[in-house]
N, CA and C atoms of all chains as a GROMACS GRO file, in nm:
protein
  615
    1MET      N    1   0.084  -0.120   0.000
    1MET     CA    2   0.000   0.000   0.000
    1MET      C    3   0.088   0.124   0.000
    2ARG      N    4   0.049   0.218  -0.085
    2ARG     CA    5   0.127   0.342  -0.089
    2ARG      C    6   0.112   0.416   0.043
    3ASN      N    7   0.219   0.481   0.085
    3ASN     CA    8   0.212   0.557   0.209
    3ASN      C    9   0.309   0.673   0.203
    4ARG      N   10   0.294   0.764   0.300
    4ARG     CA   11   0.376   0.885   0.301
    4ARG      C   12   0.488   0.877   0.404
    5LEU      N   13   0.523   0.756   0.441
    5LEU     CA   14   0.623   0.736   0.546
    5LEU      C   15   0.755   0.806   0.516
    6ARG      N   16   0.805   0.787   0.394
    6ARG     CA   17   0.936   0.843   0.360
    6ARG      C   18   0.935   0.995   0.370
    7VAL      N   19   0.828   1.055   0.318
    7VAL     CA   20   0.817   1.201   0.322
    7VAL      C   21   0.811   1.252   0.466
    8LEU      N   22   0.724   1.188   0.544
    8LEU     CA   23   0.708   1.229   0.684
    8LEU      C   24   0.838   1.213   0.762
    9ARG      N   25   0.910   1.108   0.732
    9ARG     CA   26   1.037   1.083   0.799
    9ARG      C   27   1.138   1.190   0.760
   10ALA      N   28   1.143   1.223   0.631
   10ALA     CA   29   1.239   1.322   0.581
   10ALA      C   30   1.211   1.460   0.640
   11GLU      N   31   1.083   1.491   0.660
   11GLU     CA   32   1.047   1.622   0.717
   11GLU      C   33   1.108   1.641   0.855
   12ARG      N   34   1.125   1.531   0.926
   12ARG     CA   35   1.180   1.539   1.060
   12ARG      C   36   1.328   1.505   1.065
   13ASN      N   37   1.387   1.483   0.948
   13ASN     CA   38   1.528   1.448   0.942
   13ASN      C   39   1.563   1.321   1.018
   14TRP      N   40   1.471   1.226   1.014
   14TRP     CA   41   1.498   1.099   1.080
   14TRP      C   42   1.549   0.999   0.980
   15SER      N   43   1.647   0.918   1.022
   15SER     CA   44   1.691   0.807   0.937
   15SER      C   45   1.591   0.693   0.957
   16GLN      N   46   1.602   0.591   0.872
   16GLN     CA   47   1.514   0.474   0.890
   16GLN      C   48   1.538   0.412   1.027
   17LEU      N   49   1.664   0.414   1.070
   17LEU     CA   50   1.699   0.358   1.200
   17LEU      C   51   1.632   0.436   1.312
   18ASP      N   52   1.633   0.571   1.302
   18ASP     CA   53   1.566   0.655   1.402
   18ASP      C   54   1.420   0.617   1.412
   19LEU      N   55   1.354   0.612   1.297
   19LEU     CA   56   1.211   0.582   1.295
   19LEU      C   57   1.185   0.443   1.354
   20ALA      N   58   1.269   0.348   1.318
   20ALA     CA   59   1.253   0.211   1.369
   20ALA      C   60   1.262   0.209   1.522
   21GLU      N   61   1.364   0.280   1.574
   21GLU     CA   62   1.381   0.283   1.719
   21GLU      C   63   1.259   0.346   1.787
   22ARG      N   64   1.209   0.454   1.727
   22ARG     CA   65   1.094   0.523   1.787
   22ARG      C   66   0.968   0.437   1.784
   23LEU      N   67   0.957   0.353   1.680
   23LEU     CA   68   0.838   0.269   1.667
   23LEU      C   69   0.853   0.135   1.738
   24GLY      N   70   0.976   0.103   1.778
   24GLY     CA   71   0.998  -0.026   1.843
   24GLY      C   72   0.992  -0.142   1.746
   25VAL      N   73   1.025  -0.115   1.620
   25VAL     CA   74   1.033  -0.223   1.522
   25VAL      C   75   1.173  -0.225   1.463
   26SER      N   76   1.196  -0.321   1.374
   26SER     CA   77   1.328  -0.333   1.313
   26SER      C   78   1.341  -0.234   1.198
   27ARG      N   79   1.464  -0.208   1.159
   27ARG     CA   80   1.485  -0.118   1.047
   27ARG      C   81   1.436  -0.182   0.917
   28GLN      N   82   1.447  -0.315   0.911
   28GLN     CA   83   1.399  -0.385   0.792
   28GLN      C   84   1.250  -0.362   0.772
   29THR      N   85   1.176  -0.354   0.884
   29THR     CA   86   1.032  -0.329   0.875
   29THR      C   87   1.006  -0.191   0.818
   30VAL      N   88   1.078  -0.091   0.869
   30VAL     CA   89   1.059   0.045   0.818
   30VAL      C   90   1.089   0.050   0.669
   31ASN      N   91   1.197  -0.016   0.629
   31ASN     CA   92   1.236  -0.018   0.490
   31ASN      C   93   1.128  -0.084   0.403
   32ALA      N   94   1.077  -0.198   0.452
   32ALA     CA   95   0.974  -0.270   0.375
   32ALA      C   96   0.846  -0.188   0.366
   33LEU      N   97   0.812  -0.118   0.475
   33LEU     CA   98   0.693  -0.032   0.475
   33LEU      C   99   0.708   0.078   0.371
   34GLU      N  100   0.821   0.145   0.373
   34GLU     CA  101   0.842   0.257   0.282
   34GLU      C  102   0.843   0.213   0.138
   35ASN      N  103   0.892   0.094   0.110
   35ASN     CA  104   0.896   0.044  -0.027
   35ASN      C  105   0.766  -0.024  -0.067
   36GLY      N  106   0.666  -0.018   0.020
   36GLY     CA  107   0.537  -0.077  -0.012
   36GLY      C  108   0.540  -0.228  -0.022
   37ARG      N  109   0.639  -0.291   0.036
   37ARG     CA  110   0.648  -0.438   0.028
   37ARG      C  111   0.577  -0.505   0.146
   38TYR      N  112   0.537  -0.425   0.243
   38TYR     CA  113   0.472  -0.481   0.361
   38TYR      C  114   0.374  -0.379   0.415
   39ASP      N  115   0.253  -0.427   0.448
   39ASP     CA  116   0.155  -0.341   0.513
   39ASP      C  117   0.156  -0.370   0.662
   40PRO      N  118   0.153  -0.268   0.746
   40PRO     CA  119   0.162  -0.290   0.891
   40PRO      C  120   0.034  -0.348   0.946
   41SER      N  121   0.046  -0.410   1.063
   41SER     CA  122  -0.072  -0.454   1.135
   41SER      C  123  -0.145  -0.328   1.181
   42LEU      N  124  -0.269  -0.347   1.224
   42LEU     CA  125  -0.348  -0.231   1.268
   42LEU      C  126  -0.284  -0.156   1.385
   43PRO      N  127  -0.241  -0.228   1.490
   43PRO     CA  128  -0.176  -0.158   1.602
   43PRO      C  129  -0.053  -0.079   1.557
   44LEU      N  130   0.027  -0.138   1.468
   44LEU     CA  131   0.146  -0.068   1.422
   44LEU      C  132   0.109   0.052   1.336
   45ALA      N  133   0.005   0.038   1.255
   45ALA     CA  134  -0.041   0.149   1.172
   45ALA      C  135  -0.083   0.266   1.260
   46PHE      N  136  -0.151   0.235   1.370
   46PHE     CA  137  -0.192   0.341   1.462
   46PHE      C  138  -0.071   0.407   1.527
   47ARG      N  139   0.025   0.324   1.570
   47ARG     CA  140   0.145   0.379   1.634
   47ARG      C  141   0.220   0.470   1.540
   48ILE      N  142   0.228   0.429   1.411
   48ILE     CA  143   0.297   0.511   1.312
   48ILE      C  144   0.226   0.644   1.297
   49ALA      N  145   0.094   0.640   1.278
   49ALA     CA  146   0.018   0.762   1.256
   49ALA      C  147   0.032   0.855   1.377
   50ARG      N  148   0.016   0.798   1.497
   50ARG     CA  149   0.022   0.880   1.619
   50ARG      C  150   0.160   0.941   1.637
   51LEU      N  151   0.264   0.868   1.595
   51LEU     CA  152   0.400   0.920   1.608
   51LEU      C  153   0.415   1.048   1.528
   52PHE      N  154   0.348   1.053   1.413
   52PHE     CA  155   0.355   1.173   1.329
   52PHE      C  156   0.244   1.271   1.361
   53GLY      N  157   0.164   1.240   1.462
   53GLY     CA  158   0.054   1.328   1.500
   53GLY      C  159  -0.055   1.333   1.395
   54LEU      N  160  -0.070   1.223   1.322
   54LEU     CA  161  -0.169   1.220   1.215
   54LEU      C  162  -0.267   1.106   1.233
   55ARG      N  163  -0.367   1.101   1.143
   55ARG     CA  164  -0.459   0.988   1.142
   55ARG      C  165  -0.407   0.887   1.039
   56ILE      N  166  -0.446   0.762   1.057
   56ILE     CA  167  -0.397   0.656   0.968
   56ILE      C  168  -0.416   0.692   0.821
   57GLU      N  169  -0.536   0.743   0.789
   57GLU     CA  170  -0.568   0.772   0.649
   57GLU      C  171  -0.479   0.880   0.589
   58ASP      N  172  -0.413   0.958   0.678
   58ASP     CA  173  -0.323   1.061   0.627
   58ASP      C  174  -0.183   1.007   0.602
   59VAL      N  175  -0.158   0.887   0.650
   59VAL     CA  176  -0.026   0.826   0.632
   59VAL      C  177  -0.032   0.717   0.525
   60PHE      N  178  -0.134   0.633   0.534
   60PHE     CA  179  -0.148   0.521   0.441
   60PHE      C  180  -0.259   0.551   0.341
   61LEU      N  181  -0.225   0.536   0.213
   61LEU     CA  182  -0.317   0.575   0.106
   61LEU      C  183  -0.385   0.451   0.048
   62TYR      N  184  -0.505   0.426   0.097
   62TYR     CA  185  -0.581   0.310   0.055
   62TYR      C  186  -0.651   0.342  -0.076
   63ASP      N  187  -0.629   0.257  -0.179
   63ASP     CA  188  -0.693   0.287  -0.306
   63ASP      C  189  -0.796   0.183  -0.347
   64GLY      N  190  -0.858   0.120  -0.245
   64GLY     CA  191  -0.967   0.028  -0.276
   64GLY      C  192  -0.918  -0.103  -0.331
   65GLU      N  193  -0.959  -0.139  -0.455
   65GLU     CA  194  -0.919  -0.265  -0.515
   65GLU      C  195  -0.770  -0.273  -0.531
   66GLY      N  196  -0.716  -0.394  -0.510
   66GLY     CA  197  -0.573  -0.416  -0.533
   66GLY      C  198  -0.485  -0.363  -0.424
   67ALA      N  199  -0.548  -0.318  -0.313
   67ALA     CA  200  -0.466  -0.262  -0.206
   67ALA      C  201  -0.389  -0.371  -0.132
   68ASP      N  202  -0.423  -0.498  -0.162
   68ASP     CA  203  -0.358  -0.608  -0.091
   68ASP      C  204  -0.236  -0.660  -0.166
   69GLU      N  205  -0.197  -0.593  -0.274
   69GLU     CA  206  -0.089  -0.642  -0.361
   69GLU      C  207   0.039  -0.670  -0.286
   70ALA      N  208   0.070  -0.583  -0.190
   70ALA     CA  209   0.198  -0.596  -0.120
   70ALA      C  210   0.211  -0.731  -0.051
   71GLN      N  211   0.096  -0.794  -0.020
   71GLN     CA  212   0.108  -0.916   0.058
   71GLN      C  213   0.050  -1.038  -0.013
   72SER      N  214   0.027  -1.029  -0.142
   72SER     CA  215  -0.027  -1.147  -0.211
   72SER      C  216   0.080  -1.254  -0.218
   73VAL      N  217   0.041  -1.375  -0.191
   73VAL     CA  218   0.137  -1.486  -0.195
   73VAL      C  219   0.155  -1.526  -0.340
   74MET      N  220   2.191  -0.510   0.639
   74MET     CA  221   2.138  -0.379   0.676
   74MET      C  222   2.161  -0.358   0.826
   75THR      N  223   2.210  -0.242   0.864
   75THR     CA  224   2.229  -0.215   1.008
   75THR      C  225   2.093  -0.216   1.075
   76GLU      N  226   2.090  -0.268   1.194
   76GLU     CA  227   1.962  -0.284   1.261
   76GLU      C  228   1.956  -0.206   1.391
   77THR      N  229   1.836  -0.201   1.449
   77THR     CA  230   1.819  -0.131   1.576
   77THR      C  231   1.897  -0.203   1.686
   78THR      N  232   1.929  -0.129   1.791
   78THR     CA  233   2.005  -0.187   1.903
   78THR      C  234   1.931  -0.306   1.962
   79ALA      N  235   1.801  -0.290   1.981
   79ALA     CA  236   1.720  -0.398   2.040
   79ALA      C  237   1.736  -0.526   1.961
   80TYR      N  238   1.725  -0.512   1.828
   80TYR     CA  239   1.732  -0.632   1.746
   80TYR      C  240   1.873  -0.690   1.743
   81ARG      N  241   1.973  -0.602   1.737
   81ARG     CA  242   2.112  -0.652   1.737
   81ARG      C  243   2.143  -0.727   1.866
   82ASN      N  244   2.094  -0.675   1.979
   82ASN     CA  245   2.116  -0.743   2.107
   82ASN      C  246   2.046  -0.877   2.111
   83ALA      N  247   1.924  -0.879   2.059
   83ALA     CA  248   1.848  -1.004   2.057
   83ALA      C  249   1.922  -1.109   1.975
   84LYS      N  250   1.975  -1.066   1.860
   84LYS     CA  251   2.047  -1.160   1.774
   84LYS      C  252   2.173  -1.211   1.842
   85ARG      N  253   2.243  -1.119   1.909
   85ARG     CA  254   2.366  -1.156   1.978
   85ARG      C  255   2.338  -1.260   2.086
   86ARG      N  256   2.232  -1.235   2.161
   86ARG     CA  257   2.195  -1.326   2.269
   86ARG      C  258   2.160  -1.463   2.211
   87TYR      N  259   2.082  -1.462   2.103
   87TYR     CA  260   2.043  -1.587   2.041
   87TYR      C  261   2.165  -1.665   1.994
   88LEU      N  262   2.256  -1.595   1.926
   88LEU     CA  263   2.378  -1.660   1.876
   88LEU      C  264   2.458  -1.724   1.989
   89ALA      N  265   2.474  -1.652   2.098
   89ALA     CA  266   2.548  -1.703   2.213
   89ALA      C  267   2.480  -1.828   2.268
   90GLU      N  268   2.348  -1.820   2.287
   90GLU     CA  269   2.274  -1.934   2.342
   90GLU      C  270   2.280  -2.053   2.247
   91PHE      N  271   2.266  -2.025   2.117
   91PHE     CA  272   2.265  -2.132   2.017
   91PHE      C  273   2.402  -2.200   2.010
   92LEU      N  274   2.508  -2.121   2.006
   92LEU     CA  275   2.643  -2.179   1.997
   92LEU      C  276   2.676  -2.260   2.122
   93ALA      N  277   2.634  -2.211   2.238
   93ALA     CA  278   2.657  -2.286   2.362
   93ALA      C  279   2.585  -2.421   2.352
   94ALA      N  280   2.461  -2.419   2.302
   94ALA     CA  281   2.385  -2.543   2.288
   94ALA      C  282   2.455  -2.637   2.191
   95MET      N  283   2.508  -2.584   2.082
   95MET     CA  284   2.576  -2.667   1.982
   95MET      C  285   2.704  -2.729   2.040
   96ALA      N  286   2.773  -2.654   2.124
   96ALA     CA  287   2.894  -2.706   2.188
   96ALA      C  288   2.856  -2.821   2.280
   97ALA      N  289   2.750  -2.800   2.359
   97ALA     CA  290   2.701  -2.906   2.448
   97ALA      C  291   2.656  -3.026   2.367
   98TYR      N  292   2.593  -3.000   2.253
   98TYR     CA  293   2.546  -3.107   2.166
   98TYR      C  294   2.663  -3.192   2.117
   99THR      N  295   2.769  -3.125   2.073
   99THR     CA  296   2.887  -3.196   2.023
   99THR      C  297   2.943  -3.289   2.130
  100LEU      N  298   2.956  -3.235   2.251
  100LEU     CA  299   3.006  -3.317   2.362
  100LEU      C  300   2.913  -3.434   2.389
  101ALA      N  301   2.783  -3.406   2.392
  101ALA     CA  302   2.684  -3.509   2.423
  101ALA      C  303   2.687  -3.621   2.321
  102ILE      N  304   2.694  -3.585   2.192
  102ILE     CA  305   2.698  -3.685   2.086
  102ILE      C  306   2.822  -3.774   2.104
  103PHE      N  307   2.934  -3.707   2.125
  103PHE     CA  308   3.061  -3.777   2.143
  103PHE      C  309   3.052  -3.876   2.259
  104ALA      N  310   3.008  -3.826   2.374
  104ALA     CA  311   3.001  -3.909   2.496
  104ALA      C  312   2.902  -4.023   2.479
  105SER      N  313   2.782  -3.992   2.430
  105SER     CA  314   2.680  -4.096   2.421
  105SER      C  315   2.719  -4.202   2.317
  106SER      N  316   2.780  -4.161   2.207
  106SER     CA  317   2.824  -4.259   2.106
  106SER      C  318   2.927  -4.354   2.165
  107LEU      N  319   3.025  -4.298   2.235
  107LEU     CA  320   3.128  -4.382   2.298
  107LEU      C  321   3.064  -4.482   2.394
  108TRP      N  322   2.975  -4.433   2.479
  108TRP     CA  323   2.912  -4.516   2.579
  108TRP      C  324   2.830  -4.628   2.513
  109LEU      N  325   2.755  -4.593   2.410
  109LEU     CA  326   2.671  -4.692   2.343
  109LEU      C  327   2.754  -4.800   2.277
  110ARG      N  328   2.869  -4.761   2.221
  110ARG     CA  329   2.956  -4.858   2.157
  110ARG      C  330   3.014  -4.954   2.261
  111ALA      N  331   3.040  -4.900   2.382
  111ALA     CA  332   3.100  -4.982   2.488
  111ALA      C  333   2.998  -5.068   2.561
  112HIS      N  334   2.869  -5.029   2.552
  112HIS     CA  335   2.766  -5.105   2.624
  112HIS      C  336   2.651  -5.140   2.531
  113PRO      N  337   2.675  -5.228   2.435
  113PRO     CA  338   2.577  -5.256   2.332
  113PRO      C  339   2.447  -5.321   2.381
  114ALA      N  340   2.449  -5.382   2.501
  114ALA     CA  341   2.328  -5.452   2.545
  114ALA      C  342   2.269  -5.397   2.674
  115SER      N  343   2.307  -5.277   2.712
  115SER     CA  344   2.260  -5.223   2.840
  115SER      C  345   2.114  -5.178   2.833
  116GLY      N  346   2.049  -5.182   2.949
  116GLY     CA  347   1.911  -5.135   2.960
  116GLY      C  348   1.906  -4.983   2.955
  117TRP      N  349   2.020  -4.916   2.964
  117TRP     CA  350   2.026  -4.770   2.962
  117TRP      C  351   2.043  -4.714   2.821
  118ARG      N  352   2.038  -4.802   2.719
  118ARG     CA  353   2.064  -4.757   2.582
  118ARG      C  354   1.975  -4.640   2.541
  119VAL      N  355   1.846  -4.655   2.568
  119VAL     CA  356   1.752  -4.552   2.522
  119VAL      C  357   1.779  -4.416   2.585
  120PRO      N  358   1.781  -4.406   2.719
  120PRO     CA  359   1.808  -4.272   2.776
  120PRO      C  360   1.943  -4.215   2.734
  121VAL      N  361   2.044  -4.300   2.726
  121VAL     CA  362   2.177  -4.248   2.688
  121VAL      C  363   2.174  -4.199   2.543
  122ALA      N  364   2.106  -4.274   2.456
  122ALA     CA  365   2.098  -4.232   2.316
  122ALA      C  366   2.026  -4.099   2.303
  123LEU      N  367   1.935  -4.070   2.395
  123LEU     CA  368   1.856  -3.947   2.387
  123LEU      C  369   1.918  -3.828   2.459
  124VAL      N  370   2.031  -3.851   2.524
  124VAL     CA  371   2.098  -3.739   2.594
  124VAL      C  372   2.126  -3.620   2.504
  125PRO      N  373   2.174  -3.640   2.380
  125PRO     CA  374   2.198  -3.524   2.293
  125PRO      C  375   2.073  -3.443   2.262
  126LEU      N  376   1.957  -3.497   2.294
  126LEU     CA  377   1.832  -3.426   2.269
  126LEU      C  378   1.820  -3.303   2.360
  127VAL      N  379   1.881  -3.312   2.478
  127VAL     CA  380   1.871  -3.202   2.574
  127VAL      C  381   1.928  -3.071   2.517
  128PRO      N  382   2.053  -3.070   2.466
  128PRO     CA  383   2.102  -2.946   2.405
  128PRO      C  384   2.025  -2.906   2.280
  129ILE      N  385   1.965  -3.003   2.211
  129ILE     CA  386   1.883  -2.969   2.094
  129ILE      C  387   1.760  -2.890   2.139
  130VAL      N  388   1.698  -2.936   2.247
  130VAL     CA  389   1.584  -2.864   2.303
  130VAL      C  390   1.628  -2.724   2.346
  131ALA      N  391   1.748  -2.714   2.404
  131ALA     CA  392   1.800  -2.583   2.445
  131ALA      C  393   1.815  -2.490   2.324
  132ALA      N  394   1.865  -2.545   2.213
  132ALA     CA  395   1.883  -2.465   2.091
  132ALA      C  396   1.747  -2.420   2.038
  133LEU      N  397   1.652  -2.511   2.040
  133LEU     CA  398   1.517  -2.478   1.995
  133LEU      C  399   1.457  -2.368   2.083
  134TRP      N  400   1.477  -2.380   2.212
  134TRP     CA  401   1.425  -2.282   2.306
  134TRP      C  402   1.488  -2.145   2.282
  135ALA      N  403   1.618  -2.145   2.249
  135ALA     CA  404   1.684  -2.018   2.217
  135ALA      C  405   1.616  -1.954   2.096
  136TRP      N  406   1.579  -2.037   1.998
  136TRP     CA  407   1.513  -1.986   1.879
  136TRP      C  408   1.375  -1.931   1.913
  137VAL      N  409   1.302  -2.002   1.999
  137VAL     CA  410   1.169  -1.955   2.039
  137VAL      C  411   1.180  -1.820   2.109
  138ARG      N  412   1.280  -1.804   2.197
  138ARG     CA  413   1.300  -1.677   2.264
  138ARG      C  414   1.330  -1.566   2.164
  139MET      N  415   1.410  -1.599   2.063
  139MET     CA  416   1.443  -1.502   1.958
  139MET      C  417   1.316  -1.462   1.882
  140PHE      N  418   1.235  -1.564   1.850
  140PHE     CA  419   1.111  -1.540   1.777
  140PHE      C  420   1.021  -1.443   1.853
  141ARG      N  421   1.016  -1.461   1.986
  141ARG     CA  422   0.932  -1.374   2.068
  141ARG      C  423   0.981  -1.231   2.069
  142ARG      N  424   1.110  -1.214   2.040
  142ARG     CA  425   1.164  -1.078   2.038
  142ARG      C  426   1.154  -1.015   1.900
  143MET      N  427   1.110  -1.092   1.802
  143MET     CA  428   1.103  -1.038   1.666
  143MET      C  429   0.981  -0.951   1.649
  144ASP      N  430   0.991  -0.853   1.558
  144ASP     CA  431   0.874  -0.772   1.528
  144ASP      C  432   0.790  -0.843   1.422
  145GLU      N  433   0.678  -0.780   1.386
  145GLU     CA  434   0.580  -0.849   1.302
  145GLU      C  435   0.634  -0.891   1.167
  146LEU      N  436   0.722  -0.812   1.107
  146LEU     CA  437   0.775  -0.850   0.975
  146LEU      C  438   0.871  -0.968   0.986
  147TYR      N  439   0.960  -0.964   1.083
  147TYR     CA  440   1.053  -1.075   1.101
  147TYR      C  441   0.979  -1.204   1.132
  148ARG      N  442   0.873  -1.194   1.211
  148ARG     CA  443   0.795  -1.313   1.242
  148ARG      C  444   0.729  -1.367   1.116
  149ARG      N  445   0.678  -1.277   1.033
  149ARG     CA  446   0.613  -1.318   0.910
  149ARG      C  447   0.714  -1.387   0.818
  150ILE      N  448   0.833  -1.332   0.811
  150ILE     CA  449   0.939  -1.393   0.729
  150ILE      C  450   0.967  -1.534   0.777
  151GLN      N  451   0.979  -1.551   0.910
  151GLN     CA  452   1.005  -1.684   0.966
  151GLN      C  453   0.892  -1.780   0.931
  152LEU      N  454   0.769  -1.735   0.949
  152LEU     CA  455   0.655  -1.823   0.926
  152LEU      C  456   0.643  -1.860   0.779
  153GLU      N  457   0.672  -1.767   0.689
  153GLU     CA  458   0.669  -1.800   0.546
  153GLU      C  459   0.776  -1.903   0.514
  154ALA      N  460   0.894  -1.887   0.575
  154ALA     CA  461   1.003  -1.982   0.552
  154ALA      C  462   0.965  -2.120   0.603
  155LEU      N  463   0.904  -2.126   0.721
  155LEU     CA  464   0.865  -2.254   0.779
  155LEU      C  465   0.756  -2.320   0.694
  156ALA      N  466   0.667  -2.238   0.639
  156ALA     CA  467   0.560  -2.291   0.554
  156ALA      C  468   0.620  -2.356   0.430
  157LEU      N  469   0.719  -2.289   0.370
  157LEU     CA  470   0.784  -2.345   0.252
  157LEU      C  471   0.857  -2.474   0.288
  158ALA      N  472   0.924  -2.472   0.404
  158ALA     CA  473   0.996  -2.592   0.448
  158ALA      C  474   0.900  -2.708   0.471
  159PHE      N  475   0.786  -2.678   0.532
  159PHE     CA  476   0.687  -2.782   0.560
  159PHE      C  477   0.634  -2.841   0.429
  160GLY      N  478   0.586  -2.756   0.342
  160GLY     CA  479   0.530  -2.802   0.216
  160GLY      C  480   0.631  -2.874   0.130
  161GLY      N  481   0.748  -2.817   0.118
  161GLY     CA  482   0.852  -2.877   0.036
  161GLY      C  483   0.897  -3.011   0.088
  162THR      N  484   0.914  -3.018   0.221
  162THR     CA  485   0.955  -3.145   0.281
  162THR      C  486   0.848  -3.252   0.261
  163ALA      N  487   0.723  -3.214   0.281
  163ALA     CA  488   0.613  -3.309   0.261
  163ALA      C  489   0.620  -3.367   0.121
  164LEU      N  490   0.634  -3.279   0.024
  164LEU     CA  491   0.638  -3.322  -0.116
  164LEU      C  492   0.754  -3.417  -0.141
  165LEU      N  493   0.873  -3.379  -0.098
  165LEU     CA  494   0.992  -3.459  -0.126
  165LEU      C  495   0.989  -3.593  -0.052
  166VAL      N  496   0.944  -3.590   0.072
  166VAL     CA  497   0.939  -3.714   0.150
  166VAL      C  498   0.837  -3.811   0.091
  167ILE      N  499   0.722  -3.758   0.054
  167ILE     CA  500   0.620  -3.844  -0.008
  167ILE      C  501   0.671  -3.900  -0.139
  168ALA      N  502   0.736  -3.814  -0.217
  168ALA     CA  503   0.792  -3.860  -0.345
  168ALA      C  504   0.891  -3.973  -0.322
  169TYR      N  505   0.979  -3.955  -0.223
  169TYR     CA  506   1.078  -4.059  -0.200
  169TYR      C  507   1.015  -4.186  -0.146
  170GLY      N  508   0.906  -4.171  -0.072
  170GLY     CA  509   0.832  -4.288  -0.025
  170GLY      C  510   0.789  -4.374  -0.143
  171PHE      N  511   0.736  -4.307  -0.245
  171PHE     CA  512   0.696  -4.379  -0.366
  171PHE      C  513   0.816  -4.444  -0.433
  172LEU      N  514   0.927  -4.371  -0.436
  172LEU     CA  515   1.046  -4.426  -0.500
  172LEU      C  516   1.098  -4.549  -0.427
  173GLU      N  517   1.082  -4.548  -0.294
  173GLU     CA  518   1.125  -4.666  -0.217
  173GLU      C  519   1.044  -4.788  -0.259
  174VAL      N  520   0.915  -4.767  -0.282
  174VAL     CA  521   0.830  -4.877  -0.328
  174VAL      C  522   0.881  -4.926  -0.464
  175ALA      N  523   0.932  -4.831  -0.543
  175ALA     CA  524   0.983  -4.867  -0.676
  175ALA      C  525   1.123  -4.924  -0.670
  176GLY      N  526   1.175  -4.946  -0.549
  176GLY     CA  527   1.304  -5.011  -0.538
  176GLY      C  528   1.421  -4.924  -0.496
  177PHE      N  529   1.397  -4.795  -0.476
  177PHE     CA  530   1.507  -4.709  -0.432
  177PHE      C  531   1.553  -4.748  -0.292
  178PRO      N  532   1.678  -4.718  -0.258
  178PRO     CA  533   1.730  -4.756  -0.126
  178PRO      C  534   1.656  -4.688  -0.012
  179ARG      N  535   1.638  -4.763   0.096
  179ARG     CA  536   1.579  -4.707   0.218
  179ARG      C  537   1.672  -4.602   0.276
  180LEU      N  538   1.619  -4.488   0.311
  180LEU     CA  539   1.702  -4.384   0.371
  180LEU      C  540   1.669  -4.366   0.519
  181THR      N  541   1.770  -4.329   0.596
  181THR     CA  542   1.746  -4.304   0.739
  181THR      C  543   1.664  -4.175   0.756
  182VAL      N  544   1.593  -4.166   0.869
  182VAL     CA  545   1.507  -4.048   0.894
  182VAL      C  546   1.586  -3.919   0.902
  183TRP      N  547   1.716  -3.924   0.920
  183TRP     CA  548   1.796  -3.801   0.926
  183TRP      C  549   1.780  -3.718   0.800
  184TRP      N  550   1.749  -3.788   0.690
  184TRP     CA  551   1.731  -3.717   0.563
  184TRP      C  552   1.615  -3.617   0.570
  185VAL      N  553   1.510  -3.656   0.644
  185VAL     CA  554   1.393  -3.567   0.654
  185VAL      C  555   1.434  -3.436   0.719
  186TRP      N  556   1.511  -3.447   0.828
  186TRP     CA  557   1.557  -3.326   0.896
  186TRP      C  558   1.648  -3.245   0.803
  187ALA      N  559   1.736  -3.312   0.732
  187ALA     CA  560   1.829  -3.242   0.642
  187ALA      C  561   1.750  -3.162   0.537
  188VAL      N  562   1.649  -3.226   0.479
  188VAL     CA  563   1.568  -3.158   0.377
  188VAL      C  564   1.492  -3.041   0.439
  189MET      N  565   1.433  -3.065   0.554
  189MET     CA  566   1.353  -2.962   0.621
  189MET      C  567   1.438  -2.840   0.657
  190ALA      N  568   1.555  -2.865   0.716
  190ALA     CA  569   1.643  -2.755   0.755
  190ALA      C  570   1.690  -2.676   0.632
  191THR      N  571   1.723  -2.749   0.526
  191THR     CA  572   1.768  -2.682   0.404
  191THR      C  573   1.658  -2.594   0.346
  192LEU      N  574   1.537  -2.648   0.339
  192LEU     CA  575   1.426  -2.570   0.283
  192LEU      C  576   1.390  -2.452   0.372
  193TRP      N  577   1.408  -2.468   0.502
  193TRP     CA  578   1.384  -2.356   0.595
  193TRP      C  579   1.480  -2.242   0.562
  194PHE      N  580   1.605  -2.278   0.539
  194PHE     CA  581   1.706  -2.179   0.505
  194PHE      C  582   1.673  -2.112   0.371
  195VAL      N  583   1.637  -2.194   0.272
  195VAL     CA  584   1.600  -2.141   0.140
  195VAL      C  585   1.480  -2.047   0.156
  196GLY      N  586   1.382  -2.091   0.236
  196GLY     CA  587   1.262  -2.012   0.260
  196GLY      C  588   1.296  -1.876   0.319
  197LEU      N  589   1.393  -1.872   0.410
  197LEU     CA  590   1.433  -1.745   0.471
  197LEU      C  591   1.492  -1.652   0.366
  198MET      N  592   1.573  -1.707   0.277
  198MET     CA  593   1.633  -1.625   0.172
  198MET      C  594   1.524  -1.568   0.080
  199VAL      N  595   1.431  -1.654   0.043
  199VAL     CA  596   1.321  -1.611  -0.045
  199VAL      C  597   1.238  -1.503   0.023
  200ALA      N  598   1.202  -1.526   0.150
  200ALA     CA  599   1.118  -1.430   0.221
  200ALA      C  600   1.191  -1.297   0.239
  201ARG      N  601   1.320  -1.303   0.269
  201ARG     CA  602   1.395  -1.178   0.286
  201ARG      C  603   1.396  -1.098   0.157
  202LEU      N  604   1.406  -1.170   0.043
  202LEU     CA  605   1.404  -1.100  -0.086
  202LEU      C  606   1.270  -1.031  -0.109
  203ARG      N  607   1.162  -1.100  -0.072
  203ARG     CA  608   1.029  -1.045  -0.094
  203ARG      C  609   1.007  -0.916  -0.017
  204TYR      N  610   1.066  -0.906   0.101
  204TYR     CA  611   1.040  -0.791   0.186
  204TYR      C  612   1.160  -0.698   0.197
  205ARG      N  613   1.250  -0.703   0.099
  205ARG     CA  614   1.369  -0.620   0.109
  205ARG      C  615   1.334  -0.472   0.095
   0.00000   0.00000   0.00000
């Protein structure tokens, strides 16, 4: 799923490692999220949005059909 | 890829626990093999033969602890790898079962573990590529 993670991170001058530490996840997760290769669980999506002081819909861009592409087996 | 401190520490701890278990395993195998060769008809054969299982359980436990420290993506990667190992092993073992009926040599059960461990490793590589 497309998201604004990279932009939001850049605005604060955070590295992927910084963001990972703040979210309590691995750097690989942050990288996969930013590249749209992985969609976060609901709790993680909330934590991400709240970290940026935003709502989930302002961070993750749901486009209806095909939004599950990142995780199709 | 450089990782967070939490994850690096978790990996370090796992590696230390796993290597310690493997060292204990090596000693256990050595000792139990020697003993079994020297006492071929003892009533203690079974427990002595199973002694190396203790460090194996320790190694497995180290992995479980590591798994619990993993975040959702790492856990997903592990589970996808295990799924591939399970499915692939099932296929290969069943196939070889048929081949045995067709006259192929009987293989020891160690082969099942060898195949499973190999596919688990392959699965990890595949999963890591998918989520890079």
